[in-house]
N, C-alpha and C positions, 0 to 999 in steps of 0.2 A: 675535557682535554684542553691543554694549553700547548701552544707551539711558540717558543721564543727563540730569538736569534742573537748571535754574537758577531764575531768577525767572520763573515760568511758571504758567499756569492749568491746565496738563496737557491742554489740548485737542489738543496735538500727539500725546499718547499715544492719544487717542481715534481720531485719523485713521489710526493704524496698526491699531488694532483693527477699524476700519471696512473693512479689506481683507477681512474675513470669511473665507470658505473659501480665498481666495487666500493668506491668511496661513499656512494649514496647508501649502500647497504650498511657500511660501518657507522654512518651517521645515525642509524637506528639504535646503535649502542653507545655512541659518543656524542656529547654536545660540545662543540668547540666554543669555549668561553673566552679564549684569547689567542689571536693569530694575526699580528700586525701586518704581515705580508699580504694576507687575503682579506682582512677586514680593517675598517678604519677605527683602530683602537690605539690608545696611548698607554704609556707606562703607568700613569696615575691610576688607570682602571685596574691594573694588576695589583698595585699597591693597596688598593681599597678592598680587595677580596679577602675573605676570612682565611686565616692560616689553616692549611690542611684541607681546604674546600675543593681542591682540584684532584681528581683521582689519578690522572696520568699527565705528565708534562714531558714534552720533547724539547731538548735544547740543541740547536745546531750552530756550528761556528766555534772557533777557538776563542780564547780569552785574551784580548789584545789591548783593551782600554777599560777605564773605570766604569763605563756604562755596561760593558759586557759582564763585569763582575757583579754589578747590581742586578742585572737580568738573571744571572745564574743564581744568586742568593735569594732573589724573590721567588723564582720558580721552585727552588728547593723548599723554601718556607711555606709556600702556598699549596704544594702538591704532596700527595701520599707516595707517588712513585715518579722518579726522575730518570729519564733515559738520555744518555749521550748519543745523539743522532748524527751520524756521519763522521767522516774521517777527521774533520777539524775538531769536533767536540771530543772524540775518542782519543786521538793521538797528536793533535796540534795542527795537522794539515798543512797545506801550502802557506797560509799566513805565518806559520811557525818558522819559515825560512828567514823571516826578519830577525831571528835570533843570531844571525851571523854578523850583525852590526848593532848600532845603538840608535835610539830614537833621533838623536841630534844628527847623525850622519844620514839616516834614512830621510829625514825632512830636507836636509841639504840637497840630497840627490833628487828627490821628487819635486820639490818646489823651486829649485834654483838651477840645477845643472843639466837636466835632461834637454835634448835638442828641441823638443816640442813645447817646452815651458816658456810662457810669456809672463814674466813676473818682474818687471823692471824695478819695483820697490823692494824686491826680495822679501815679501810678506810671508811669514810662517804662521801655521795655526797656533792660536793661543787659547788657553782654557777660559779666559775672560776677556771680552772686548767691549769697550764703551762706545756706543753710537747714539748720538742725539739724545743723550740723557738716559739711555737704556743700556743694560748690561746683557750681552749675548754670551752664552757659554757653550763650550765643546767638551766632550769627554777627554780625560787625561790619557794620553798614549802611554802604555806600559813599556818599559825597556825590554822586558822579556815576555814573549808570548807563551802561554801555558794551556794545558788541557782543562776540560771541565772538572775532572776529578782532583785537580790541584787546588780548586777553589771550594768545591762543595762535595758532599757525599753523593755518589752516583749509584743508582740501583741496577741499571742494565746498560749495555753498550750495543749499538747497532752501527757497524762500520760501513765504509764505502764512500765514494765520491762521485755521485751521491749514493746512498744505500740502494741496493736493487729493489725494485718495486715488489718482487716476489717475497723478499725478506721482510719488507715493511708489512705486507699483508699477513704473512705468517706471524709476525710479532704482535700485530694488533688482534689477530684472531686468538692468539695464546693469552693475551690479556683478558679478552672478553670471556673466554672459556675457562679462565683461571688455571691454565696449564703451562705457566711460565717455569723455566728452570730455576735453580737456586739463585738467590740474590747475588749480584756481582757478575753474572754470566754475560758472555758475548752472544748475542742472538744471531749467530751465523755458524756454519760448520767449523769444527776445530781440527781442520786438516789443511795441508798446504795446497796451493792452487794447482801444482803439478798433478795432483790426483784428479782434477777436472779437465786437465789439458789433453786434447786428443792427439797431440804430436808425439812422435817416437824419439826416445833417447837412445843414443848409440855409444855412450861413454867416450865421445870424441874429445880431443883437445883442441884448443883454439890458439892461433898465432896472430890474430888481428881482431880488433874490436871495431864494430861499425855502429853508426847512428842509423836509426830506422829508415831514413830517407836516402841512405847511401847504397843500399843494396836491396834487391828483391829476393827475399828468402824462400827456401823450399817450404811449401805449405804443409808438408808432411813431417818435417824434422824439427827437433827442439831448437828454439830461437837462440838460447844461450850457447848451444853447441855450434851455432852458425856465427858466433861472434857478436850477437846482439844482447845488450844488457837487459835481461828479463828478470824481474823481481819475483817471479812465481814461486821459486824454491823457498823464499822467505816470507811469503804472503799467504794470508788466510783465504781459503776457498769460499765460494758462495756467490760469485758473480757469473759463473758459467763460462769463465775464460773468454768473455766476449771480445776483449781487445786482441788477445792472442789469435783468435779465429779469423781476424782480418789483418793478420801479419803485423800487429803493433805489440811490442813487448809490454808485459805487465809493468806498471809503474809503482805498484805496492799500495794502492789506496785502501785495500781491505785490512791493512795492518797485519801484525804478526799473530801467530797461533799462541796458545797458552804455553807452549814449550820453548818459545823464543823470547829472550830477554831484550835483545836489541835487534830490530828488523834490519837496519842498515849493516850492522856488523855481520849478521848472518848471511846477507846477500854478498858482501865482500868476500867472505870465506868461500861461498859457492863459486864465485868467479875465480878465486885463487885455485880452487880444486880442478878447474878445467883448463888452466893455462899449461901449455906444454907443447911438445913436438909429436908428430904422428908416430915416430919410432919409439915413443915413450921415454926418450931422453929428456933430462931436465934442461930448461932454459937457463942461461947464465944470468947474473944479476942485471947486466946491461940490457939483455933482451927483454927481461921482465919489466924493467923501468920504461923502455920504449913502448911496450904494450900498454902499460898503465897510463902513460902520457896521452894515449889516444882517448881516454875518458875525459871529455871536455869539462864536465861539471860533477866531480865525484860526490860532493855533499848533496847537491840537488838531485843526483841520480839515486843514491842509496838512502837518503833521508828526506825525500820529497814530501812525504806525508807524516813523518814521525820524529822530526828533530826534537820538539819539545819534550817528548816522553822517552828519548833515547838516553844512553849513557852520557853523551856529549851535552845535551840540552841546549847549550848556546856556546857561541864563541866567547872566549875570555878576552876582552879588549883591555890592553895595558897602556895604550897611548894616553 
């Protein structure tokens, strides 16, 4: 087995380690031949491996620079089975929110204008830099962040930020026992999170939208019907509704079910369906606009983990 990474926080590595003693049992079936996060290995070692010599490869992280592309292409070339591991690989993840701007503007913000930045010479990352007769290189930042499947062919998808340890164990056991579903499947339940949620829905309408720190919700009732933007109705089950059980609305990290084309659009439609007055009268346009203005970050709310694979994909910059 090989575990490679792209644009990632490496939380996906942690969920593998969280298998604990079960990981030792799995080592009886898998030999880890490449895992830079856990072992002192370099990309050259992966390059030198024979094509198709790796039985299973996990790739976590989105594709945001030239090195991510190379890692994805190498894992595809060297492995018999490639799994998109985690929300970033499956749907673009949080790094995909960089698609609302350009690399130039992103670098300007990060390296020049943030309050904590100390960069008097306004130095920006360069692909090549000469120092004392040597050339140092950095990967080229891509202007558009994409998913793993946009670069290479993917055999299976295991979503989540990070994937639930239980789902990881089930997936690895399915590989060992040769009981995987048809190629291209998502290794998680194909139903919405609301099916796992213990809260009760009362078909109530909302007249105000709250951020999660602005209100203490009723632990028995649907968060969306209490005015909290919960993505559960547009998100795949499989996490056990852990966030919802501690009064935190679902953010959508498990991605959409097979019946949803655009997770963010589905969630927006769900919010629209619960807007109204208690007497079932319709709000006027001004009332609806005031309500929608309460959503502080619509794009980050509805497409936090899925912008690169959405209908939008990225903002079109015309300046």
